[in-house]
MILUM-207613 format. One line per 5 residues: their letters; for each residue x, y, z of C-alpha. Coordinates in steps of 0.05 Angstrom, whole numbers, plus 32768, in hexadecimal, padded with zeros to 4 digits. Last residue first. Layout:
! MILUM-207613
A) X,Y,Z; ...
//
This chain:
! MILUM-207613
LLNTM) 8170,7E40,8034; 81B5,7E2F,801A; 81A4,7E1C,7FD2; 81D5,7DF1,7FAB; 820E,7E11,7F84
SRLSV) 8244,7E00,7FB7; 8230,7DB7,7FB2; 823D,7DBB,7F67; 8282,7DD8,7F75; 8292,7DA4,7FAA
GLTSM) 827F,7D6E,7F79; 82A4,7D8C,7F3E; 82E4,7D93,7F67; 82DA,7D4C,7F83; 82D2,7D32,7F3C
NHLMA) 8310,7D57,7F25; 833A,7D3A,7F5E; 831C,7CF5,7F55; 832C,7CF6,7F0A; 8372,7D12,7F13
SSAPP) 8383,7CE0,7F49; 8367,7CA7,7F1F; 8391,7CBD,7EE3; 83D0,7CC3,7F0E; 83CA,7C7D,7F2E
LIGIA) 83AA,7C77,7F74; 83C3,7C43,7FA6; 840D,7C53,7F9E; 841E,7C6C,7FE3; 8426,7CB4,7FC9
GLAIL) 83E6,7CB1,7FA1; 83BD,7C9C,7FDE; 83DD,7CD5,8007; 83D0,7D09,7FD1; 8388,7CF1,7FCA
SGNFG) 837E,7CF6,8016; 8398,7D3E,8015; 8367,7D4C,7FDD; 832E,7D33,8008; 8342,7D56,8048
LVFRY) 8356,7D9A,802C; 831A,7D9E,7FFD; 82E9,7D84,8032; 8300,7DB2,806A; 8300,7DF0,803E
NSDIR) 82BC,7DDF,8022; 82A1,7DD7,8069; 82B9,7E1E,8079; 829A,7E39,803A; 8258,7E17,804B
RMLRD) 8258,7E34,8091; 8264,7E7A,8075; 822B,7E71,8043; 81FE,7E57,807A; 8208,7E97,80A3
SLRRL) 81FD,7EC3,8065; 81BC,7E9F,8052; 81A3,7EA3,809A; 81B1,7EEE,809C; 8190,7EF9,8058
NVVET) 8154,7ECF,806C; 814C,7EFB,80AA; 8150,7F3A,8080; 811C,7F1A,8051; 80EE,7F19,808E
LEDAS) 80DF,7F62,807F; 80AC,7F4B,804C; 8090,7F69,800D; 80C1,7FA2,8002; 80F4,7F79,7FDC
ITIDA) 813B,7F78,7FF4; 8177,7F9E,7FD8; 81BF,7F92,7FED; 81FD,7FBE,7FE7; 81D3,7FFE,7FE9
IERAI) 81E8,803B,7FC1; 81BC,802B,7F86; 8180,8015,7FAF; 8184,8055,7FD8; 818A,807F,7F99
AAGDS) 814D,805C,7F7C; 8121,8071,7FB7; 80FB,8039,7FD9; 80D5,8000,7FB6; 8110,7FD0,7FBC
VAIGV) 8120,7FDC,8006; 8169,7FEC,800E; 819F,7FC6,8035; 81E2,7FE8,8042; 8218,7FB9,805C
DAASL) 8257,7FD1,8081; 8230,8012,808B; 8245,8057,8072; 8223,8051,802D; 81E0,803D,804B
APSDN) 81E7,8075,807E; 81F2,80A9,8048; 81B8,808D,801E; 8183,808C,8055; 8168,80D1,8044
IGDGL) 815A,80BA,7FFC; 812C,8086,801A; 8128,803A,8025; 8152,8025,8060; 8178,7FEB,8081
MIVTH) 81BD,7FF7,809D; 81E9,7FBC,80B0; 8224,7FC9,80DF; 8261,7FA0,80F2; 8275,7FBC,8136
GQKRA) 82BC,7FD1,8149; 82AC,8012,816D; 82BF,8038,812E; 8288,8012,810A; 8254,802A,813D
EEVFA) 826D,8071,8133; 8266,806C,80E8; 821E,8053,80ED; 820B,808B,811D; 822C,80BF,80F0
AKDEP) 8207,80A5,80B3; 81C4,80AB,80D7; 81D6,80F1,80EF; 81EA,8106,80A9; 81A5,80F2,8090
LVEAR) 8183,811B,80C7; 816A,80FE,8108; 8128,8111,8129; 8127,80D1,8153; 815C,809F,8168
YEDVG) 814B,8059,817E; 816A,8021,81A7; 8160,7FD7,81B6; 8128,7FCE,8184; 80E7,7FAF,819B
VQAAI) 80B8,7FBD,8161; 807F,7FDB,818A; 80AC,8001,81BA; 80D5,801E,8181; 8095,8032,815C
VAATR) 8079,8059,8198; 80BC,8079,81A8; 80C5,8090,8160; 8081,80B2,815E; 808E,80DA,819D
ESDGT) 80D6,80EB,818D; 80C0,8108,814A; 80CF,80E7,8108; 8113,80EB,80E6; 8120,80A3,80F7
LMVTK) 8157,8075,810F; 8145,8031,812D; 817D,8006,814D; 8186,7FBB,8157; 81C0,7FA0,8180
RVGLS) 81DE,7F5B,8189; 81CE,7F3C,8146; 81E0,7EF3,8151; 81A9,7ECB,812F; 817C,7ECC,816D
RLTQI) 8180,7F18,816C; 816B,7F18,8122; 812F,7EED,8134; 8117,7F20,8168; 811D,7F5B,8138
VERAD) 80F9,7F33,8101; 80C1,7F21,8130; 80B6,7F6A,8142; 80B5,7F7F,80F9; 8087,7F47,80DF
ERLPD) 8046,7F6E,80DF; 8067,7FAC,80C2; 8054,7FE8,80EC; 801E,8015,80D1; 8030,805B,80B8
FICIV) 7FF5,8089,80C6; 8004,80CF,80AD; 7FE1,810C,80C8; 7FE5,8147,8099; 7FEC,8189,80BE
AALEE) 7FD2,81C6,809A; 7FDF,8210,808B; 8016,8222,80BC; 802C,8269,80AD; 806E,827D,808C
GIALY) 804C,8291,804B; 802A,824E,8044; 803C,8214,8073; 802F,81C9,806D; 8046,819B,80A6
LHSYQ) 8049,814F,80A0; 8039,812D,80E2; 8043,80E5,80F8; 8006,80C9,811C; 7FF7,80AE,8161
EPLTD) 7FFF,80F3,8181; 7FC0,8111,8163; 7FCC,815E,8161; 7FB9,817E,81A4; 7FF0,81B3,81A5
FKEQE) 7FDD,81CC,815F; 7F94,81D6,8173; 7FAC,81FB,81B1; 7FD8,8227,8187; 7F9E,8239,8159
DAPVH) 7F92,8283,816A; 7FD8,829A,8158; 7FDE,8275,8116; 8019,8245,811E; 805C,825F,8106
CGEDD) 808E,8255,80CE; 80D8,8263,80D7; 80EF,823B,809B; 8127,8214,80BD; 8108,820E,8102
FVFHA) 80BD,820C,80F5; 80B5,81EA,80B1; 80F5,81C2,80AE; 80F6,81AB,80F7; 80AC,819C,80F5
SGIVV) 80B7,816E,80B9; 80A0,817D,8072; 8078,81AD,8047; 808B,81F3,8032; 8066,8228,8009
REGRV) 8084,826B,7FFA; 804F,829C,7FE0; 804F,82BA,7F99; 8012,8294,7F81; 8033,8253,7F98
KSAIG) 807D,8251,7FA6; 80A6,8214,7FB7; 80C6,81EE,7FF2; 80C8,81A4,8001; 80DC,817E,803F
HAVVY) 8111,816D,8072; 8133,812A,8066; 8153,8144,8025; 813D,818C,8014; 8115,818B,7FD3
EVESH) 810B,81CC,7FAE; 80D1,81D0,7F7E; 80D0,8201,7F44; 8090,8229,7F41; 804D,8210,7F5B
MEEHL) 8006,8207,7F41; 8010,81C7,7F18; 7FC8,81B0,7F0A; 7F9F,818C,7F3D; 7F6F,8152,7F48
LGRRR) 7F51,8146,7F8C; 7F28,8107,7F81; 7F2A,80F3,7FCB; 7F53,80B5,7FBA; 7F81,80DE,7F8E
AEQVV) 7F8F,810E,7FC7; 7F9B,80D3,7FF6; 7FCB,80B3,7FC3; 7FF4,80F3,7FBC; 7FFA,80FC,8008
ANAMS) 800E,80B3,8012; 8040,80B6,7FD9; 8063,80F1,7FFB; 8066,80C9,803C; 8085,808D,8017
HPFHE) 80B9,80B7,7FF1; 80C3,80BE,7FA6; 80BE,810A,7F9C; 8098,8131,7F67; 8053,8120,7F82
ELCAA) 8061,8144,7FC3; 8055,818B,7FAB; 8012,8181,7F88; 7FFD,8150,7FBE; 8007,8186,7FF4
LRLME) 7FDF,81B8,7FCC; 7FA4,8187,7FC3; 7FA7,8175,800D; 7FA4,81BF,801F; 7F6A,81CA,7FEF
HEDRG) 7F44,818F,800D; 7F4C,81A7,8055; 7F36,81EF,8045; 7F5C,8226,8069; 7F43,824B,80A7
GFPIV) 7F8A,8258,80C0; 7F98,820E,80CC; 7F82,81CE,80AA; 7F86,8188,80CA; 7F8C,8152,8094
GAVTP) 7F7D,810A,80A7; 7F96,80C3,80AD; 7FC1,80C8,806E; 7FDF,8084,805D; 8024,8066,8063
CAHTL) 803B,803C,8028; 8080,801D,8037; 8065,7FFA,8075; 808A,8007,80B6; 80CC,7FE9,80CA
TGTKD) 80E7,7FFC,8086; 80B9,802D,8063; 80C0,8060,809A; 80ED,8047,80D2; 8136,8042,80BB
FVMVD) 8156,8005,80DA; 819C,7FFA,80F6; 81B6,7FB3,8102; 81F4,7FA9,812E; 8218,7F66,8135
AKAVA) 8229,7F59,80EC; 8258,7F1E,80DC; 8228,7EF7,80AF; 8212,7F38,808D; 825B,7F4A,8081
ELFKG) 8267,7F08,805D; 822A,7F13,8033; 8244,7F59,8023; 8288,7F3E,800E; 8267,7F13,7FDA
GKVTM) 8250,7F4D,7FB0; 8213,7F74,7F97; 81DD,7F4C,7FBB; 8195,7F51,7FA0; 8160,7F33,7FCE
GHTGA) 811C,7F1C,7FB6; 8123,7ED4,7FCE; 813A,7EBB,7F89; 816F,7EF2,7F8A; 818A,7ED9,7FCC
ERMAS) 8193,7E96,7FAA; 81BD,7EB8,7F74; 81E9,7EDA,7FA8; 81F0,7E98,7FCD; 8204,7E77,7F8C
LVALP) 8237,7EAC,7F7D; 8255,7EA3,7FC3; 8258,7E57,7FBF; 8273,7E5D,7F78; 82AA,7E8C,7F91
MALKL) 82BF,7E58,7FC5; 82B9,7E1B,7F99; 82E3,7E34,7F5F; 8325,7E4C,7F7D; 8325,7E1A,7FB6
ACSFD) 8311,7DDE,7F8A; 8342,7DEE,7F53; 837D,7E02,7F7F; 8381,7DC8,7FAF; 83AB,7D9D,7F81
VMLVS) 83AC,7D53,7F70; 83CD,7D3C,7F30; 8412,7D4A,7F4C; 8409,7D14,7F81; 83F8,7CE1,7F4C
VARTV) 8436,7CF8,7F25; 8462,7CE6,7F60; 8441,7CA2,7F67; 844C,7C94,7F1D; 8495,7CAB,7F21
NRTLL) 84A6,7C77,7F56; 84E9,7C81,7F78; 84C2,7C75,7FB9; 84E1,7CA6,7FEA; 84FF,7CD8,7FB9
YTLGS) 84C2,7CD3,7F8B; 8491,7CDF,7FC4; 84BC,7D18,7FDE; 84B9,7D3B,7F9B; 846E,7D33,7F95
GLLTY) 8464,7D4E,7FDB; 8490,7D8A,7FCC; 8468,7D98,7F8D; 8427,7D94,7FB5; 8445,7DC1,7FEA
PVLKD) 8459,7DF4,7FB5; 8410,7DF5,7F9C; 83F2,7E02,7FE1; 8400,7E4D,7FE2; 83D9,7E56,7FA0
ALSVA) 839A,7E36,7FBD; 83A1,7E5D,7FFE; 83A1,7EA0,7FDA; 8364,7E8E,7FB1; 833E,7E75,7FEE
RRETS) 8351,7EB3,8017; 8336,7EE1,7FE0; 82F4,7EBC,7FE1; 82F0,7EC0,802E; 8302,7F0A,802C
SKLKE) 82C3,7F13,8003; 82C7,7F29,7FBA; 82A5,7F6A,7FA8; 82E7,7F91,7FA2; 82FF,7F5E,7F6F
SQEIM) 82CD,7F78,7F3B; 82DB,7F52,7EFB; 82A9,7F19,7EF4; 826F,7F37,7F1B; 8278,7F7D,7EFE
TVIQD) 827E,7F63,7EB7; 823E,7F3B,7EBF; 821C,7F79,7EDB; 8233,7FA3,7EA1; 821A,7F70,7E6F
YRSNG) 81D5,7F70,7E90; 81D2,7FBC,7E92; 81E3,7FC1,7E48; 81B3,7F8C,7E2F; 8173,7FA2,7E52
IQQAV) 8154,7FD2,7E20; 8171,7FD5,7DDA; 819D,8012,7DCF; 81A5,805D,7DD4; 8164,8075,7DF4
QIVCE) 815F,80C1,7DF3; 815E,80D9,7E3B; 8135,8113,7E57; 8152,812F,7E98; 8144,8140,7EE0
GEEVV) 816B,8161,7F19; 818E,8141,7F53; 81A1,80F9,7F66; 818F,80DB,7F23; 81A3,8091,7F29
TGAYV) 81CC,8061,7F00; 81AE,801E,7EEC; 81AE,802B,7EA1; 81E5,805A,7E8A; 81EA,80A4,7E78
SMGAR) 820E,80C5,7E3D; 8216,8110,7E36; 81F5,813A,7E00; 81CB,8165,7E2F; 81E9,8166,7E75
KAVPV) 8202,8134,7EA8; 8226,8149,7EE9; 8245,810D,7F0B; 8233,80F6,7F51; 826F,80E9,7F80
SEGTL) 8280,80A2,7F97; 8299,808C,7F52; 829B,8040,7F4F; 828F,8042,7F04; 8252,8016,7EFA
SAQNV) 822F,8012,7F3E; 824A,8056,7F54; 822B,807C,7F19; 8202,80AF,7F42; 81E8,80E2,7F11
MAEGS) 81E2,812D,7F1D; 81B0,8146,7EEA; 81A4,8177,7EB2; 816C,817C,7E80; 8166,816B,7E36
EIVGD) 8178,8132,7E06; 81A5,810D,7E37; 81C3,80D2,7E12; 81B1,808A,7E1C; 81B7,8049,7E43
VPIMG) 8174,803A,7E63; 814E,8036,7EA5; 816D,8073,7EC8; 8158,806A,7F11; 812E,80A1,7F2F
GMRVF) 8141,80CC,7F6B; 8139,810C,7F43; 8110,8103,7F04; 811A,80D8,7EC6; 80F6,80E4,7E83
VLDGE) 8101,80B3,7E49; 8105,80C8,7E00; 8102,8090,7DCC; 813C,8088,7D9A; 8145,803D,7DA7
KVQSL) 8104,801F,7DBE; 80DC,801F,7E00; 80A3,7FED,7E00; 80C7,7FBC,7E2F; 80CD,7FF4,7E63
PVLVE) 8082,7FF3,7E6C; 8063,8039,7E60; 8053,8077,7E8A; 8044,80AF,7E59; 8061,80F6,7E5C
GDETK) 8043,8129,7E2C; 8017,8122,7DEE; 8052,8128,7DBE; 8074,80F0,7DE6; 80A5,80EB,7E20
LWVKD) 80A6,80A5,7E3E; 80A4,809F,7E89; 80BD,805A,7E9B; 809F,8018,7EB2; 80B8,7FD5,7ECD
VNLSM) 80FE,7FE5,7EE5; 8124,7FAA,7F01; 816A,7FB1,7EE7; 818D,7F6F,7EE6; 81A5,7F54,7F2A
CRALD) 8181,7F11,7F26; 8194,7F09,7EDD; 81DD,7F17,7EF0; 81DA,7EE3,7F27; 81C2,7EAC,7EF8
DVSKK) 81F6,7EBF,7EC4; 822F,7EC1,7EF7; 821B,7E7D,7F12; 8215,7E62,7ECB; 8259,7E7E,7EB9
HTWEE) 8279,7E5D,7EF6; 8257,7E19,7EEC; 826A,7E18,7EA2; 82B2,7E2E,7EAD; 82BC,7DF9,7EE3
LLEGL) 829C,7DC4,7EB7; 82C9,7DD6,7E7C; 8308,7DDA,7EA7; 82F8,7D96,7EC7; 82ED,7D76,7E83
GLLFI) 832E,7D94,7E69; 8354,7D7A,7EA6; 8333,7D36,7E9F; 8345,7D32,7E55; 838D,7D49,7E60
VSGAT) 8395,7D16,7E99; 8379,7CDE,7E6E; 83A8,7CF1,7E35; 83E5,7CF3,7E62; 83D2,7CB0,7E81
GYDGR) 83CB,7C90,7E3C; 8409,7CB2,7E23; 8435,7C8E,7E56; 8476,7C95,7E30; 849D,7CA9,7E6F
VMSIG) 84A9,7CEE,7E51; 845E,7CF2,7E43; 844B,7CE3,7E8B; 847F,7D15,7EA5; 8464,7D4C,7E78
ISIGD) 841C,7D41,7E8D; 842E,7D43,7ED7; 845C,7D80,7ECF; 8428,7DA7,7EA6; 83F0,7D9B,7ED7
LLEVH) 8419,7DAD,7F15; 8433,7DED,7EF4; 83EC,7E01,7EE0; 83D9,7DFD,7F2A; 8402,7E3B,7F39
MKRQV) 8447,7E45,7F58; 845E,7E83,7F33; 84A7,7E90,7F22; 8494,7EB4,7EE1; 84C0,7E85,7EB8
LCKVA) 84A7,7E49,7EE0; 845E,7E5E,7ED7; 8469,7E67,7E8C; 8488,7E22,7E88; 844A,7E04,7EA8
RFVYP) 841D,7E2C,7E79; 8444,7E11,7E3D; 8440,7DC9,7E57; 83F4,7DCF,7E5C; 83ED,7DF1,7E18
IARLS) 841A,7DBB,7DF6; 83F7,7D7E,7E14; 83BF,7D7D,7DDF; 83F3,7D78,7DA8; 8417,7D3F,7DCB
TYVME) 83D5,7D1B,7DD9; 83C2,7D1F,7D8F; 8407,7D05,7D79; 8404,7CCB,7DAA; 83BC,7CBB,7D96
VPAPF) 83D2,7CB8,7D4D; 840B,7C89,7D5F; 83DC,7C5C,7D89; 83A6,7C54,7D55; 8368,7C80,7D5D
FLKRF) 8325,7C5B,7D56; 8309,7C47,7D99; 832D,7C75,7DCA; 832B,7CAF,7D99; 82DF,7CA7,7D90
AKGAV) 82D3,7CA3,7DDC; 82FC,7CE2,7DE9; 82D8,7D07,7DB1; 8294,7CF2,7DCD; 82A7,7D0C,7E12
MGVLK) 82BF,7D4F,7DF7; 8285,7D58,7DC7; 8252,7D49,7DFD; 8273,7D7C,7E2B; 8278,7DB1,7DF5
DLYIH) 8230,7DA7,7DE1; 821B,7DAE,7E2A; 8245,7DEC,7E30; 8224,7E11,7DF6; 81DE,7DF9,7E07
NLERS) 81E4,7E0F,7E4F; 81F8,7E55,7E3A; 81BF,7E58,7E08; 818C,7E46,7E3E; 81A7,7E76,7E72
SHVPA) 8175,7EAB,7E5D; 817B,7EF6,7E56; 8142,7F24,7E41; 8112,7EF5,7E63; 80D3,7EE1,7E3D
LEATE) 8092,7EFF,7E58; 8090,7F34,7E21; 8081,7EFE,7DED; 8042,7EEA,7E12; 8028,7F31,7E14
ENQYS) 8034,7F38,7DC9; 8010,7EF7,7DB7; 8032,7EDA,7D7A; 8052,7EA1,7DA1; 800C,7E87,7DB0
FSGLQ) 7FEF,7E62,7DEC; 7FA3,7E5A,7DF1; 7FA4,7E0E,7DEE; 7FD4,7E0C,7E29; 7FA4,7E36,7E53
RLLKE) 7F6B,7E06,7E42; 7F97,7DCB,7E57; 7FA7,7DEC,7E99; 7F5E,7DF9,7EA7; 7F4D,7DB0,7E98
RPMQY) 7F82,7D97,7EC8; 7F66,7DC0,7F02; 7F9E,7DE4,7F26; 7FDD,7DD3,7F4C; 8011,7DCA,7F15
CIVAC) 8053,7DAB,7F00; 8060,7DB3,7EB6; 8093,7D8F,7E8A; 8098,7DAF,7E45; 80AE,7D8D,7E04
CTREH) 80C7,7DA7,7DC1; 80FC,7D6F,7DC2; 8137,7D9D,7DB8; 8113,7DD8,7DD9; 810B,7DB7,7E1C
VTAHQ) 80DD,7DE2,7E47; 80DA,7DDC,7E93; 809E,7DF3,7EBC; 8093,7DF9,7F07; 805B,7E0D,7F35
VGKIH) 8024,7E1B,7F02; 7FE6,7E31,7F28; 7FE1,7E77,7F0D; 8000,7E75,7EC8; 803D,7EA3,7EC6
LLWSG) 806D,7E67,7ECA; 804F,7E4C,7E89; 805A,7E8E,7E65; 80A3,7E91,7E7B; 80B0,7E4A,7E62
LVDAQ) 808C,7E57,7E20; 80B2,7E97,7E12; 80F5,7E78,7E26; 80E8,7E3C,7DF9; 80D6,7E6A,7DC0
EMTMR) 8117,7E90,7DC8; 813E,7E4E,7DCA; 811F,7E3B,7D88; 80EC,7E03,7D82; 80EA,7DD6,7D45
RQMVQ) 80B5,7DAC,7D23; 8079,7DC7,7D49; 8043,7DA3,7D71; 805B,7DB6,7DB6; 8065,7D76,7DDF
VRIRG) 8046,7D6F,7E24; 805E,7D52,7E66; 802D,7D58,7EA0; 8034,7D5A,7EEC; 8002,7D66,7F24
RSEHL) 7FEC,7D1D,7F26; 800D,7CF9,7EEC; 8015,7D09,7EA3; 8039,7CF2,7E65; 803F,7D05,7E1B
IKFKM) 8004,7D36,7E17; 8006,7D57,7DD2; 8002,7DA3,7DCD; 7FE3,7DCE,7D97; 7FEC,7E1A,7D95
//
């Protein structure tokens, strides 16, 4: 592809693509490709002029060589383009805005007065109709104020004022709709399903492929704990599917062959093969948009209070207009008061502030499912942490394998990996990775595997029952024992490690020592949260008392509980809430799901179990625990912004009412300033908080 350099300065270059016309799809492809170049900080593509503005920190010659290698036909390049882009949305509303302003200018210059009167009368009909509808329904809404002000202006023969008011109201409605839809669109793209690869069933077996390569009619395999990446129909298998994110159902639904399943839902139990029903990506995105726009339960109490206050203030505006007329006998002053209402700014700015905060959270690797959860994060005074994969790194490693009963160390690790590879948990992954690192390949040697949440795994190998898991599961639940002559060896197991116990035929066969290093930023995060108003931090873990005490001391939590089961975690959270605390629970595993659901805000780590991510109200990336601090700061600043929006809207619009009442501001000026202030506070609400 050829590019022409139009302008450049240090670290910035503007180039033109040498093609006659650029489609929006091509612009998205080029923009995404540029942003994937290492050293490019920012890139903007303008499809109408076929230009791209690139800000970079790399050698200029290297950038130019990269540009010369660009091609739309490259398959890898085409895959970089986003499935959903806001480019088309911006085009639609920009064209509407230009058309509205150009139409107003044309009518002002070329329409004779009688034609302008007829046009204004026709344009006024919807506003007057909505006002009459409010009166009939006995509702005091902002539409009543608009209709009365336009109607009074037309009755007085002031069609110029009526036309200006109609234009400004239409302009305000267009800008409000644009800003709201763009916020929803940005947020939906942040929340869209983030599944990179899936298991595709082929004639040669299961193959791990990129999601983008999956086509309609393909067969996709999903196991327990996995997120369903596509809309489709179950071709074989049976599963219990959690559909809470789409239907609100708290209880998993049984799905069998021939039944439909949906992208973003999670297989809690069982496994299934799904036949893909439609194009990848579209359905989940549309469902998220619908959820954001329609789900009242996700609105914060602050948003609901803004809507309620806006409607309550309408009668006072009407009263103020009536008093102004009675005191001054001046219709113009009364109409000026009518042109100012608190509804637009309150109803638009508050939700936009929340939507913008949710979008900003997405840019920092955090997915927030509703405004009420940000409000709860700001109020939270108790923070509960899971240990493994949360306060510690999500990828623990095997420090060693200690065999018992004369068994071979490598064979025991091979057997453990064979069992653990079916379940998405950090300790299971550590066992599988260690076996792979040692080159211990295996074939399936066991029968059906039974997974007991927060305990372990049980199966049969060569007719003997094999179990692997916690000490409680292996020794208490399963009744296994240590070989008689190796009790001393068992009693002197290294204390600095977590232990995974493997037993065959009710006899301990091996202990796998797991080293789970603490996150480097964990202690600092705990201290920072305290400075931000979190009064109590708690660590809950299924690990032994010994291991939990060491980690708790290192990280500096106020309290810890060891050897807890999933129901114990949930009970702790519920008890704290009963005591009047607002509780945040942070976890990553299937065993954390009950506690995540019980908390005021459940936060899941993104590379944890899919069911935890689905149940959680907020998801953070696994890279840094400091995102929890960013989330708290974002929530605090959001609440402060909403409070300042309240003060500004009430103060500024109150001033406009006063100026209109004393005759300083005519109706058209009141309408313009009111709409401009609404747009201004809305745009401010969309700016970043962090």
